[in-house]
Backbone bond lengths (Angstrom), bond angles and torsions (degrees), N, CA, C in turn:
res aa  C-N    CA-C-N  psi(-1)  N-CA   C-N-CA  omega(-1)  CA-C   N-CA-C  phi
1 E - - - 1.441 - - 1.518 107.80 -
2 V 1.317 115.98 132.08 1.460 120.83 178.98 1.524 108.33 -129.50
3 V 1.324 115.85 127.61 1.465 122.01 174.35 1.524 106.12 -106.06
4 P 1.341 118.08 112.49 1.466 120.20 -175.83 1.526 112.59 -73.89
5 S 1.326 114.72 166.81 1.464 121.38 175.84 1.526 109.70 -70.83
6 K 1.306 115.97 154.96 1.467 121.56 172.19 1.530 105.86 -94.94
7 V 1.318 115.09 92.84 1.460 122.29 -170.58 1.520 112.10 -58.78
8 L 1.324 118.55 -43.65 1.463 121.04 -177.38 1.528 111.10 -62.52
9 L 1.328 117.79 -44.52 1.470 120.01 178.35 1.527 111.16 -64.46
10 N 1.321 116.97 -39.43 1.468 119.83 178.50 1.524 111.20 -65.01
11 A 1.327 117.34 -41.65 1.464 121.07 179.33 1.526 110.73 -66.11
12 L 1.333 116.90 -40.84 1.467 119.65 179.07 1.524 111.91 -67.76
13 G 1.321 117.85 -22.04 1.462 121.44 177.55 1.520 112.62 -65.64
14 Y 1.335 117.62 -15.64 1.463 121.44 178.83 1.529 112.75 -95.84
15 T 1.321 117.95 8.53 1.463 121.38 176.21 1.526 108.46 -71.55
16 P 1.322 118.33 170.88 1.467 119.76 -179.88 1.528 112.24 -49.26
17 F 1.310 115.87 155.27 1.463 123.03 -168.72 1.527 114.45 -50.30
18 F 1.322 118.63 -47.26 1.472 119.81 -174.98 1.528 111.71 -65.91
19 I 1.322 118.39 -32.65 1.465 120.78 176.61 1.524 109.59 -82.82
20 G 1.344 116.68 -38.88 1.462 121.27 -178.83 1.521 112.26 -60.65
21 T 1.331 117.04 -35.50 1.462 120.64 178.33 1.521 110.45 -63.50
22 T 1.331 117.03 -41.46 1.462 121.54 177.92 1.517 110.40 -64.20
23 I 1.328 117.41 -43.36 1.464 121.43 -179.69 1.526 110.04 -64.71
24 N 1.332 117.39 -40.57 1.468 119.73 178.65 1.520 110.89 -64.08
25 A 1.339 117.53 -34.87 1.466 120.50 175.46 1.523 110.51 -66.56
26 V 1.335 117.15 -39.83 1.463 121.26 177.04 1.530 110.11 -63.29
27 R 1.342 116.80 -41.30 1.475 120.29 178.45 1.522 110.67 -61.92
28 A 1.334 117.13 -39.29 1.462 120.50 179.84 1.524 110.76 -66.06
29 V 1.326 116.93 -42.72 1.467 120.73 178.82 1.526 110.67 -67.33
30 A 1.340 117.01 -37.80 1.469 121.36 -179.12 1.523 112.43 -77.91
31 K 1.340 116.50 -1.87 1.467 121.76 -177.69 1.531 110.09 52.00
32 D 1.327 114.68 48.74 1.464 121.50 -179.28 1.514 109.45 -77.64
33 Q 1.312 116.11 90.58 1.456 120.67 176.98 1.523 107.90 -141.54
34 S 1.309 115.23 123.15 1.454 120.82 178.67 1.526 109.03 -74.08
35 T 1.339 117.22 134.84 1.464 121.68 179.69 1.523 110.23 -136.18
36 A 1.311 114.86 162.42 1.464 121.85 173.12 1.520 107.68 -142.35
37 A 1.330 116.14 144.46 1.461 120.61 -178.61 1.531 109.35 -142.07
38 F 1.340 115.77 153.64 1.461 120.08 175.22 1.524 109.51 -147.69
39 E 1.310 114.86 158.25 1.460 123.03 171.12 1.519 106.34 -133.27
40 A 1.325 117.15 139.28 1.468 120.89 -178.70 1.520 109.79 -136.42
41 R 1.307 114.90 146.69 1.460 122.05 175.72 1.529 106.75 -131.02
42 F 1.322 117.02 122.92 1.461 121.88 -178.33 1.525 108.94 -104.25
43 R 1.323 115.90 129.36 1.467 121.16 -178.37 1.521 110.73 -118.12
44 D 1.318 115.12 148.22 1.458 121.75 171.33 1.525 107.12 -69.99
45 A 1.325 117.54 125.94 1.457 121.02 -176.49 1.524 112.40 -64.49
46 A 1.315 117.71 -32.26 1.464 120.76 -177.14 1.525 112.45 -78.79
47 T 1.323 117.04 -43.33 1.471 119.86 -174.15 1.519 113.88 -103.14
48 G 1.329 117.98 -19.46 1.454 121.46 -176.63 1.522 112.91 79.47
49 E 1.328 117.26 3.88 1.459 122.45 -179.66 1.528 109.98 -73.27
50 I 1.331 116.25 138.45 1.465 120.96 176.92 1.524 108.20 -72.79
51 I 1.338 115.35 123.48 1.465 119.27 -178.43 1.530 112.37 -107.22
52 A 1.323 117.53 -17.83 1.466 120.35 178.25 1.523 109.89 -162.35
53 M 1.327 114.83 151.45 1.460 121.20 174.57 1.530 107.84 -135.01
54 A 1.315 115.71 148.38 1.462 120.24 179.68 1.520 109.39 -146.82
55 A 1.320 115.69 149.78 1.459 122.02 175.30 1.521 108.17 -152.18
56 D 1.323 116.10 144.67 1.456 119.95 179.04 1.517 109.26 -156.66
57 R 1.321 115.70 149.31 1.465 123.46 172.00 1.516 106.50 -133.86
58 E 1.309 115.70 128.34 1.465 121.52 179.32 1.520 109.22 -124.15
59 A 1.313 115.58 146.23 1.461 121.87 175.98 1.524 108.89 -106.34
60 E 1.317 115.37 162.78 1.459 120.11 179.94 1.524 110.94 -58.81
61 Q 1.321 115.33 151.70 1.453 120.51 176.93 1.529 108.97 -79.93
62 T 1.315 115.32 142.02 1.455 121.28 178.70 1.527 108.93 -79.71
63 A 1.321 115.88 139.20 1.462 121.11 178.11 1.526 109.12 -144.29
64 I 1.316 116.28 150.45 1.463 120.27 178.50 1.520 109.43 -66.91
65 V 1.310 116.37 -49.32 1.460 122.95 176.86 1.515 107.33 -131.78
66 T 1.324 116.62 131.00 1.455 119.99 179.53 1.524 110.60 -149.74
67 V 1.306 116.19 145.98 1.464 120.61 174.79 1.532 110.41 -100.76
68 R 1.329 117.32 -3.65 1.460 120.03 179.61 1.522 112.53 -61.31
69 G 1.328 116.88 -33.76 1.455 120.52 -178.33 1.512 113.98 -71.42
70 L 1.325 117.73 -6.39 1.456 121.18 -179.36 1.519 112.78 -89.70
71 T 1.320 117.78 0.11 1.467 122.37 172.42 1.523 107.73 -126.88
72 W 1.313 116.02 156.78 1.455 120.60 -172.83 1.522 113.44 -66.22
73 Y 1.323 118.03 -44.79 1.462 120.80 -168.86 1.525 114.41 -118.44
74 S 1.310 118.48 16.35 1.455 120.90 -178.33 1.527 111.94 -64.39
75 H 1.331 117.56 -38.56 1.464 120.52 177.72 1.524 110.27 -64.04
76 A 1.319 117.02 -40.76 1.471 120.48 -179.88 1.526 110.65 -62.67
77 Q 1.316 117.37 -38.00 1.464 120.37 178.77 1.524 110.95 -62.65
78 S 1.328 117.41 -41.46 1.471 119.09 179.70 1.524 110.73 -70.11
79 I 1.331 118.39 -33.86 1.469 121.40 176.86 1.524 110.08 -65.27
80 I 1.319 117.11 -44.60 1.465 121.53 -179.85 1.524 110.54 -66.20
81 D 1.333 117.83 -37.71 1.469 120.88 174.64 1.520 110.60 -60.73
82 S 1.319 116.61 -41.66 1.463 120.84 178.46 1.529 110.77 -63.09
83 W 1.339 117.21 -43.55 1.466 120.20 177.17 1.525 111.54 -60.37
84 S 1.333 116.75 -41.69 1.466 119.26 -178.64 1.528 110.60 -63.93
85 Q 1.321 117.77 -38.62 1.463 120.72 176.76 1.529 110.79 -65.29
86 Q 1.331 116.75 -38.70 1.459 120.43 178.71 1.534 111.23 -67.75
87 F 1.344 118.02 -37.28 1.461 120.46 177.73 1.532 111.34 -65.49
88 V 1.327 117.13 -38.11 1.462 120.48 176.74 1.528 109.80 -63.64
89 Q 1.328 116.90 -43.36 1.459 120.50 177.39 1.528 111.06 -63.58
90 L 1.319 117.09 -37.61 1.459 121.66 179.16 1.523 111.40 -62.89
91 V 1.313 116.62 -44.75 1.465 120.82 -179.23 1.520 111.43 -67.95
92 N 1.322 117.37 -34.14 1.465 121.39 -175.70 1.529 114.28 -95.18
93 R 1.309 118.31 3.35 1.468 120.05 -174.77 1.525 111.71 -76.41
94 K 1.318 114.95 155.84 1.460 122.42 174.51 1.519 108.10 -91.57
95 P 1.317 119.16 154.61 1.466 120.33 177.89 1.536 110.86 -55.15
96 G 1.323 115.53 132.03 1.463 120.80 179.91 1.514 114.17 93.74
97 D 1.340 118.35 -15.77 1.463 120.71 178.03 1.527 109.66 -73.01
98 T 1.319 115.38 147.35 1.459 120.19 175.09 1.524 109.02 -111.90
99 I 1.310 114.34 153.81 1.461 120.68 -179.23 1.522 107.94 -105.52
100 K 1.327 116.09 127.89 1.463 122.41 -176.99 1.527 109.60 -70.60
101 D 1.327 115.89 137.02 1.453 121.14 177.06 1.524 110.00 -74.66
102 T 1.305 116.74 161.42 1.449 122.62 179.79 1.525 110.47 -67.64
103 D 1.335 116.92 139.23 1.460 121.14 176.64 1.529 109.90 -66.31
104 T 1.330 116.98 149.01 1.464 120.52 179.42 1.523 112.37 -89.19
105 V 1.329 116.81 -11.36 1.457 121.98 -179.39 1.522 108.73 -123.53
106 T 1.321 116.14 141.52 1.461 120.98 176.15 1.527 109.38 -133.31
107 L 1.320 115.44 152.57 1.460 120.45 176.01 1.526 111.38 -104.51
108 L 1.330 117.24 -3.83 1.462 121.01 178.95 1.531 110.02 -80.96
109 P 1.323 118.67 124.78 1.465 120.11 -178.49 1.522 114.32 -80.98
110 W 1.334 119.61 -7.73 1.455 122.34 -177.84 1.501 111.76 -117.80
């Protein structure tokens, strides 16, 4: 499941400060936050038995300035990239190792 960004509200958030503050308040009331979610079920190919299940929902990372909000699915792409990095860490981890969750804040504007 992917909830895209509201591009118009994000673009209006970059208007001069007195208007931008109003738009940011509207975004907060409208709960304008891009999210992505998945559910997975892993089966043994030989027996068909379920060996693992996973589910996750992530929201967009907060940034002071970002251009990701100016496209519909840019936040979802970064969330999916983060999941792919976590899956690689999961496959390569040693017993007892933990995998760090994604940061909620980013300094990258793209």
